[in-house]
N, C-alpha and C positions, 0 to 999 in steps of 0.2 A: 508834449512839444509846445513851444511858445506859439501863441496865436491860434492854437487849435481849440475848437469849440465842440463840446459834446452834443450841442443841439443840432439835429439833422435839418437839412433844407426841406422846406415844405414841398409837397408834391406839386408838380406843374399841372395846370389846368388850361384848357382852351378858353377863349373869350365866350364861346357859346355856353360852356359848362358853368362859367361864372355869371351868366346872364347878361353880359355886357353887349353881346351882339344880337340878342333876341329881338330888340326893337328894329334893328336894321334888317334882320331876316324877315320880320313880319311885313316890312315895307316893300319887299321884293314883289313885283307885279308880273304875273304871267299873262300872255294874251287872253286866256280864258277868264282870268280874274278881271282884266280891264274890260272885257266884253260884258261880263255880268254886272260890274259897277255901272257901266254906261247904260245898260238896258234898264237897270233899276231906277234910273233917274226919272223915268216917266211912269207915274202911278197908273194912268189909264192903260198903257201897254202892259204893265204887270198884271193888272186885273183882267185884261183880254186874254193874256197867256194862261192865267189860272182858269178862266172859263173854258178856254179851248182844251186844256188838259183834262178837265172834268168831262167834257163832251167826248173826247177821244177814248178815255177810260171806260165811260159808259157804253160807247159804241162797241168797243172790243169785248166787253163783258156782257153784252146784251143777251146772249143765249142763256146766261145764268141769272141775270138780275131782272130780265123782262118778266112781267106777270104772266105773259101768254106768248106763245108762238103764233103770231097773227097769220102766218101762211101755212099752218097745219090745219087742213080742212076738217080733221077729225075732232078738233077742240072747238070749232065754231058752231054757233047756234043762231039760226036766222031770227029766232024770237028775241035775241038780244040786240037786234039792229037799231041804230040811231038812238041809243040811250044817252041821256044827258050826263054831263060830268058828275061823278059821285053816286050814280045809281048802281044798284046791284043787279047781277044776272038773274035770270028766271028761277034758277035753283037756289039762289041766295048765297052761293059759295064764292062769288067773285065780284069785286068792286071795280067798276070802270072809272078810274080817277079822272081821266080826261074825256070820258064818253066813249062811244063806239060808232063805227061807220055803218053803211048800209048792209054790210055782210056780217055784222056782229063782231068785227075785229076790235080789239082794244087799241085805242088811239095812242096811248102811251107806249105800248109795246111796238106798234107799227112805226112810231117816230124813231125809237131806238134802232130798230132794224133798218129803217130808211137812212138814218144818219150813217150807219156802218157802211151801207152801200155807197152813199155819196162820198164818203171819205176814201173808200177803196177805189172807186172810179176816178176821183180827183187826183189822188196821190199816184195811182198806177199810170194814168195817162200822162201826168206831169213828168214822172221819172223816164218813161219811154221817149217822150218828146225831148226831154233834156239830153238823153243819150244821143239821139239822132241829130238834134240841132247843134249840140256841142261839138260832135265829131265833124259835121259839115262846116261849122263856123271856123274851127281851128284849121281845118284843111284849106279853106278859102284864104285865111290870113297868111298861113305859112307858105302855101304853094304859090298863091298869086296868079297872075296871068289869066288864061282862059278858064281855068278851074274856078277862080274867084268870081269872074264875070258870070259864068253859068250858074253857080250856086246862088249868088246874090240876086240875079235876075229872077230865078224861080221863086226865091223867098219874097221878092218885091211883088211879083204877080199874085202869090198866095195872100199876102197881106193887103192887097188892094180890094179883096172881097170881104164882106162881113162874115165873121166867124160862124154865125148861126146859119147863114146861107150855105156855106160849104158843108156844115154838118147835116143840114136838112137834105141836101142833094145826096150825100153819101148814104144816109140812113134810109132815104126813099128807095135807093137802089139795092141796098143789102138787107133791109128789114131791121126790126128791133132786136136787142140783145146786149148783154153786158160787154162781151168781147167786141161787138161791132161798134158800140158807142165809144169804147176806149180808142178804137182805131180812128173813128171820126174826130175825137178830141185831139189825138196825136197829130192828125193831118192839119188841124187848126192851129196847134201850138208851136210846132217845131221851128217855124220861121222866127219867132221871137227870140228863142235861144240862139239860133244861128247868127242873127244880127248882133245880139249882145256879145256872144263869144268872139265874133270877128272884130268888132270895134275895140273890145278890150285887148285882144291879142295883138292888134296892129299897134296899139300904144306900147305894149310890153316888148314887142319885137325891136323897137328902136332903143332899148335900154342896154346898158353896158354888160349886164350879166348874160344876156343872149349873145352878144358879140363875143364874150369870153368863152361861152359854150361852143360857139362855132369855131373859134380859134383853136379849141382843143380837139376839133374834128369829131365832135360827138354826132351820133346819127340824128337825122331829122325826127325820127320817132321818139328818141330819148329827150331831145330838146323840147318837143311839143308836149309830151305827157309828163315829163319829170320836172321841167323848169317852167314852161309856159302855162300849163293847166292850173297849177296851184294859185297863180296870181290872177286867174280869171274866176275863181270861185266866189268871192264876195258879191260882185254884181249879179252873177247867175243865181246865187242863193236868194237874193231879193226878188228876182224875176220868178223863181220857182214858187216862193210863198204867195206872190200875187196871182200866179196862174193856177194854183190849186183852188183858190176861191173862184176864179173865173170858170174853171172846169166844172166845179160843183154847181155853179149857177147855170151854166149852159146845159148840163145834164138834167137839172130839174126843169128847165124850160122845154127841152125836147121831150121829156117824159110827160109833162103837162099837155103838150100838143099830141101825145099818143105815138111819137116816133122814137122814143128813147127806150126805156126798159119795158118788157112785157108785163102784163098785169100779175103774173105769178111771181115777179121779183119785187122786193120792197123798195120803194122810191118815194121821197118827199114830194116830188113833182106830181106823181100819180095820186098821192093822197090829197093834195090840194085840188087836183082836177076832179077827183071823184066827189069831193064835198062842195064844189062850187055851185052845183045845181040846187043845193039845199040852203044856201046862204039866205035867200029871200024868205024862206019858210021858218027862219029862226034857229035852225040847227047849224049854228056857226062853228061849233067845235071841230067838225070834220075837216074843215079847211084852215081855220084860223090857227089852231095849235101846231100843225105841221108847218104852216107858213112862218110862225114865230120861231120855231126851231131852226128852219132854214135861214132866216134872217140873222139870228144870233150866231149861227155857225159862220156865215159869210162875213159878218161884221167883225167878229173876233179874229178871224184869219187876216182880214185886211188891216186891222189895227196893229197886229203883231208884225205884219209885213212892212207897214209904213214906218214903224219904229226901227225895224231892222235896217231899213234903208238909211235912216239917220245915223245909226250906230256904225254900220259897215262902210259908209261913204265918208271918208275923211274931209272932203270938201264941204260937207254939210254940218260938220261939227264946229261948235263955237269954242275957241280956245281962250 
């Protein structure tokens, strides 16, 4: 037949298969990708995050990587007390790389166990305070009226007192202990989350998507937790990161004063307190090394939180 060609048409391919759309596809940015790129812009914050990750991993794995269990009395020898960094134990089978304290405990192992306790107390109290404060803050913003006045006046009264004073009073009444210090830290922290959640929710309640949800006659519970809550997460994330460092610092302070954790529990504050009496005699390592570990932990958390504030708050970003 005229005009007929024996050459068949080439198979059809998509632009991505030909490689034409690969560049456009690579340029597609997800919220996570934008967050990672924005966070990587600050080298100090990236370094602080790396240090914090190392500390957290070491704290989690301390039962397996610590040279000694410093709170197992069966492995302690009083003859190894107050040994300088690098000295070996009496039987020559153990090296105290950061020295030992007055009970013969390895300072390096005690620091690792103390950091694990500090992180557990700080993160645990922060999450509990967040749950309470977030619920009360959203309730105050959405309900309004007397409920809002009551909740916020209680929060204002709580914030008018120094946090350490409230914690001291509670622990003086209940005594030392991990659970009790977490309760004291929650009592100190919840008002920060309540005020942040309420102020953010009041801004979001005036926006059109909330009006649309109300127009669809959605329940108050669904509007609050399905639509309102996700938009309150960024500022609360920043407050959480900062309050973890504050909780760790407060727990160490209370333990240093003898009102936090009991002597049988690992604590950086207790280590610093136990070694403070030996500072003038030249045995600096008992207090200095736990103090340096506590300082590095708190500073790294604060640097990460400070950069998170810049990344998650659009008003602070320079376009």
